[in-house]
C-alpha positions in Angstrom: 2.5 -2.3 -15.4 2.3 -1.7 -18.8 2.1 2.0 -20.1 0.0 2.8 -22.9 -0.3 5.7 -25.4 -4.5 6.6 -25.4 -4.6 4.6 -21.9 -7.9 4.9 -20.2 -6.8 4.5 -16.6 -3.6 3.5 -14.9 -2.9 3.2 -11.5 -1.8 1.3 -8.1 -4.2 0.3 -6.0 -4.7 -1.1 -2.6 -7.9 -2.5 -0.2 -9.3 1.2 0.5 -9.3 1.9 -3.1 -11.8 -1.3 -4.3 -14.1 1.5 -4.6 -13.0 4.0 -6.7 -11.3 1.5 -8.9 -14.9 0.0 -9.8 -15.9 3.4 -9.9 -13.3 4.4 -12.6 -13.4 1.7 -14.6 -16.9 2.0 -15.2 -16.6 5.5 -16.1 -13.5 4.8 -18.2 -15.2 1.8 -20.2 -18.4 3.8 -20.5 -16.1 6.6 -22.0 -14.5 3.8 -24.6 -17.7 3.0 -25.5 -19.2 0.1 -23.8 -23.0 0.2 -22.1 -25.2 -1.9 -20.7 -25.3 -5.1 -20.0 -21.6 -5.5 -22.0 -20.7 -2.5 -19.0 -21.9 -4.4 -16.2 -20.2 -7.8 -17.3 -16.9 -6.0 -17.8 -17.0 -4.4 -14.7 -17.8 -7.6 -12.5 -15.2 -9.0 -14.3 -12.9 -6.4 -13.4 -14.0 -6.1 -10.3 -13.0 -9.2 -9.0 -10.0 -9.6 -10.7 -9.0 -6.0 -8.5 -10.9 -7.8 -5.5 -8.6 -10.9 -6.1 -5.1 -8.8 -6.3 -6.4 -7.5 -2.6 -7.3 -10.5 -1.4 -4.2 -13.2 -3.1 -1.5 -10.6 -4.0 0.8 -8.6 -2.6 1.7 -4.8 -3.4 2.7 -3.5 -5.6 -0.7 -4.0 -7.2 -2.4 -2.0 -10.6 -4.6 -1.7 -13.0 -4.4 -0.4 -16.4 -6.9 0.1 -19.3 -7.5 0.8 -23.1 -8.7 -0.2 -26.2 -6.3 -1.8 -29.2 -7.6 -2.8 -32.6 -11.7 -2.8 -31.7 -11.4 -4.6 -28.1 -11.2 -2.5 -24.6 -8.3 -4.3 -22.7 -7.8 -4.2 -18.9 -4.8 -5.6 -17.2 -4.7 -6.3 -13.2 -1.5 -7.4 -11.6 0.0 -8.0 -8.7 3.4 -9.2 -7.2 2.1 -11.8 -4.9 3.1 -15.6 -5.5 0.5 -16.9 -8.1 -2.2 -18.2 -8.2 -2.4 -22.3 -8.1 -2.5 -24.9 -10.9 -5.0 -26.7 -9.6 -7.2 -23.3 -9.1 -6.2 -22.2 -12.9 -7.5 -25.7 -14.1 -10.7 -25.9 -12.6 -13.8 -26.3 -15.2 -16.6 -25.7 -12.7 -17.1 -22.5 -9.9 -14.9 -24.0 -6.7 -17.8 -25.1 -4.4 -18.0 -22.7 -1.2 -15.4 -23.9 1.0 -12.7 -24.5 -1.9 -9.8 -22.7 -2.3 -10.2 -19.5 -4.6 -11.6 -20.4 -8.3 -15.2 -18.8 -8.4 -13.8 -15.5 -9.7 -11.4 -16.8 -12.3 -14.6 -19.0 -13.2 -16.8 -15.6 -13.6 -14.1 -13.6 -14.9 -13.9 -16.3 -17.9 -17.5 -16.2 -18.6 -18.1 -12.1 -18.6 -15.0 -11.3 -21.0 -12.2 -12.9 -22.6 -9.6 -13.8 -20.1 -5.5 -14.7 -20.2 -3.5 -15.1 -17.3 -0.4 -15.1 -16.7 0.5 -16.1 -13.3 4.0 -17.3 -11.3 6.1 -16.8 -8.2 6.9 -13.7 -9.4 3.0 -12.3 -9.1 0.1 -12.0 -11.5 -1.3 -10.4 -14.9 -5.1 -11.0 -15.4 -5.6 -9.6 -18.9 -9.3 -9.3 -19.8 -11.1 -8.3 -23.2 -14.8 -7.4 -24.6 -15.0 -6.1 -28.0 -16.2 -2.8 -28.4 -19.3 -1.4 -30.0 
């Protein structure tokens, strides 16, 4: 997990803390200056990443959020097996019974998304411009 001076949020989480993490993301993003639909979209994108880390990843799972160069940045990490290439390469949302991909598709539409993934885990980086 990246530690950043001026961090708005930095903690480990598990299944039992997903709701608390969503609340902390909302409060931290508001304090950074987000509001309205941009705030709602960013919180939803982060929540999708957190839920995916819990569903598909392995501990430790972490989240860090900070502002830099006019953007709000959030990184969600886990030590899971990585995201399969076919899921990353989808350009359309997965169908109901497909393996994964809907959350990534949604995150990509709600924020600037970058993914680093491999056998040692995954880092999802979500960014949005600050007003």
